[in-house]
C-alpha positions in Angstrom: -19.2 -72.1 42.8 -20.8 -69.8 45.3 -23.7 -71.2 47.3 -27.2 -69.9 46.8 -26.2 -67.9 43.7 -27.1 -70.1 40.8 -30.6 -71.3 39.9 -31.6 -74.9 40.2 -30.8 -77.1 37.2 -33.3 -79.6 35.9 -31.5 -82.0 33.5 -34.8 -83.8 32.7 -37.1 -80.8 32.1 -40.2 -81.6 30.0 -40.7 -79.4 26.9 -44.3 -79.5 25.5 -45.1 -78.1 22.1 -48.5 -76.7 21.1 -48.7 -79.5 18.5 -48.6 -82.1 21.4 -45.0 -83.2 21.0 -43.0 -83.6 24.2 -39.3 -84.1 24.7 -36.8 -83.6 27.5 -34.0 -81.0 27.7 -31.9 -79.4 30.4 -33.3 -76.2 31.8 -33.7 -74.0 34.9 -37.4 -74.6 34.7 -39.0 -78.0 35.4 -41.5 -77.8 32.5 -41.6 -75.6 29.4 -44.4 -74.9 27.0 -43.4 -73.8 23.4 -45.5 -72.9 20.4 -43.3 -74.4 17.7 -40.9 -77.4 17.8 -38.9 -79.3 15.1 -42.0 -81.5 14.4 -44.2 -78.6 13.4 -41.8 -75.9 12.3 -42.1 -75.0 8.6 -38.4 -75.3 8.0 -38.4 -79.0 9.0 -41.9 -79.9 7.6 -41.9 -77.9 4.4 -45.4 -76.7 5.0 -46.4 -73.1 5.6 -48.0 -72.4 8.9 -49.0 -69.2 10.6 -48.6 -69.0 14.3 -51.1 -66.4 15.4 -51.6 -66.6 19.1 -52.9 -63.0 19.6 -54.3 -62.2 16.2 -51.0 -60.5 15.1 -51.3 -61.6 11.5 -54.8 -60.3 11.2 -53.8 -57.0 12.8 -50.9 -56.7 10.4 -53.0 -57.4 7.3 -55.6 -54.9 8.5 -52.9 -52.3 9.1 -51.5 -52.7 5.6 -54.9 -52.3 4.1 -55.6 -49.2 6.0 -52.1 -47.9 5.0 -52.8 -48.4 1.4 -56.2 -46.6 1.6 -54.5 -43.6 3.4 -51.7 -43.5 0.8 -54.3 -43.3 -2.0 -56.2 -40.6 -0.2 -53.0 -38.6 0.4 -52.1 -38.9 -3.3 -55.6 -37.5 -4.2 -55.1 -34.6 -1.8 -51.7 -33.8 -3.1 -52.8 -33.8 -6.7 -55.7 -31.5 -5.8 -53.3 -29.1 -4.1 -51.0 -29.2 -7.1 -53.7 -28.5 -9.6 -55.0 -25.7 -7.4 -51.5 -24.1 -7.3 -51.2 -24.4 -11.1 -54.6 -22.8 -11.6 -53.5 -19.9 -9.5 -50.3 -19.5 -11.5 -52.3 -19.4 -14.7 -54.6 -16.7 -13.3 -52.0 -14.2 -12.3 -48.4 -13.8 -13.5 -45.5 -14.3 -11.2 -43.1 -11.6 -10.0 -40.5 -12.9 -12.4 -42.9 -12.6 -15.3 -43.9 -9.0 -14.2 -40.2 -8.0 -14.0 -39.5 -9.4 -17.5 -42.5 -7.5 -18.9 -41.4 -4.3 -17.2 -37.9 -4.6 -18.7 -39.4 -5.1 -22.2 -41.5 -2.0 -21.8 -38.6 0.3 -20.8 -36.9 1.7 -23.8 -33.2 1.2 -23.7 
């Protein structure tokens, strides 16, 4: 091994979870803080738990609600446009319709 190249190794590093559980593990840091461990992880406990340190779940829920509202507004706008176009089509004939009428009027 080259000297002064590798970080220091702590075989008895303290790992502390947010739930209060502590255990030792090998690491390049002397102490580590984690949010979830095997004592509080839903996979091991069978209980559902949201880890929301920065309000991420609330922001996601808010974003999805705003998205649903915008989608409904967009549907209303598109329906209004579609009905407006259909009304215009009913008011005046299309070029295709005019050509068909012209062909019918010309005696062959």
